[in-house]
C-alpha positions as CSV (number, residue, x, y, z in Angstrom):
1,X,0.0,0.0,-0.2
2,X,0.9,3.6,-0.4
3,X,2.4,5.6,-2.9
4,X,0.9,6.7,-6.2
5,X,-2.2,4.4,-7.3
6,X,-3.0,3.3,-3.9
7,X,-5.4,0.6,-3.9
8,X,-5.6,0.7,-7.7
9,X,-1.8,-1.1,-7.5
10,X,-3.6,-4.4,-6.5
11,X,-6.6,-4.2,-8.7
12,X,-4.4,-3.6,-12.4
13,X,-1.3,-5.3,-13.5
14,X,0.9,-2.3,-14.6
15,X,4.0,-3.3,-13.2
16,X,7.2,-3.7,-15.5
17,X,10.3,-5.2,-15.6
18,X,12.7,-5.0,-18.0
19,X,15.8,-7.1,-18.7
20,X,18.8,-6.2,-21.2
21,X,19.8,-9.9,-22.3
22,X,23.7,-8.8,-23.2
23,X,24.2,-6.8,-20.0
24,X,22.1,-8.8,-17.8
25,X,20.9,-5.2,-16.5
26,X,17.2,-5.2,-14.9
27,X,15.0,-2.0,-14.4
28,X,11.7,-2.5,-12.4
29,X,9.0,-0.2,-11.7
30,X,5.4,-0.3,-10.4
31,X,4.6,3.1,-8.7
32,X,3.5,4.8,-11.8
33,X,-0.5,4.3,-12.2
34,X,-0.1,3.3,-15.9
35,X,2.0,0.7,-17.5
36,X,3.7,3.5,-19.8
37,X,4.9,5.2,-17.0
38,X,6.0,2.3,-15.2
39,X,7.7,1.2,-18.7
40,X,9.5,4.4,-18.7
41,X,10.9,4.3,-15.4
42,X,12.0,0.4,-15.6
43,X,13.7,1.6,-18.6
44,X,15.7,4.7,-17.1
45,X,16.5,2.5,-14.0
46,X,17.9,-0.3,-16.4
47,X,19.7,2.4,-18.3
48,X,21.4,3.9,-14.9
49,X,22.2,0.6,-13.8
50,X,26.2,-0.1,-12.8
51,X,25.6,-3.5,-15.0
52,X,24.2,-1.6,-18.0
53,X,26.8,1.3,-17.7
54,X,29.7,-1.2,-17.9
55,X,28.4,-3.0,-20.8
56,X,28.3,0.6,-22.6
57,X,31.9,1.1,-21.5
58,X,32.8,-2.1,-23.1
59,X,31.0,-2.1,-26.5
60,X,32.2,1.5,-27.1
61,X,35.6,0.3,-26.5
62,X,35.4,-2.6,-28.9
63,X,33.7,0.2,-31.4
64,X,36.5,2.6,-30.8
65,X,39.3,-0.6,-31.5
66,X,37.6,-1.8,-34.3
67,X,37.5,1.6,-35.9
68,X,41.5,2.3,-35.1
69,X,42.1,-1.2,-36.7
70,X,40.0,0.1,-39.9
71,X,41.9,3.2,-40.1
72,X,45.1,1.6,-39.6
73,X,44.3,-0.8,-42.5
74,X,43.1,2.2,-44.8
75,X,46.5,3.9,-44.5
76,X,48.7,1.1,-45.2
77,X,50.5,2.2,-48.4
78,X,49.4,-0.6,-50.4
79,X,45.8,0.5,-49.7
80,X,47.0,4.6,-51.0
81,X,47.0,5.8,-54.4
82,X,49.0,8.9,-54.2
83,X,48.5,11.4,-57.4
84,X,50.6,14.2,-58.4
85,X,49.3,17.3,-59.8
86,X,51.2,19.6,-62.2
87,X,52.7,22.2,-60.4
């Protein structure tokens, strides 16, 4: 009991639990009267969780590493064509 919704919380199934599979991060909410309000709150909590934030940092580092490798590959002399204009 208590909180927004009062007795309405017991009458309606509006609680939401979301889980991000790759990170295992979970967000839950049941304090709003609507399922949409709970979904928004649950997603926000999941996104702010330590598990999700750690996953984002790891994925970002992987992406940066892949980008660095692609740039290095593209800049190899055998992949460059140099043209000289008339001066």
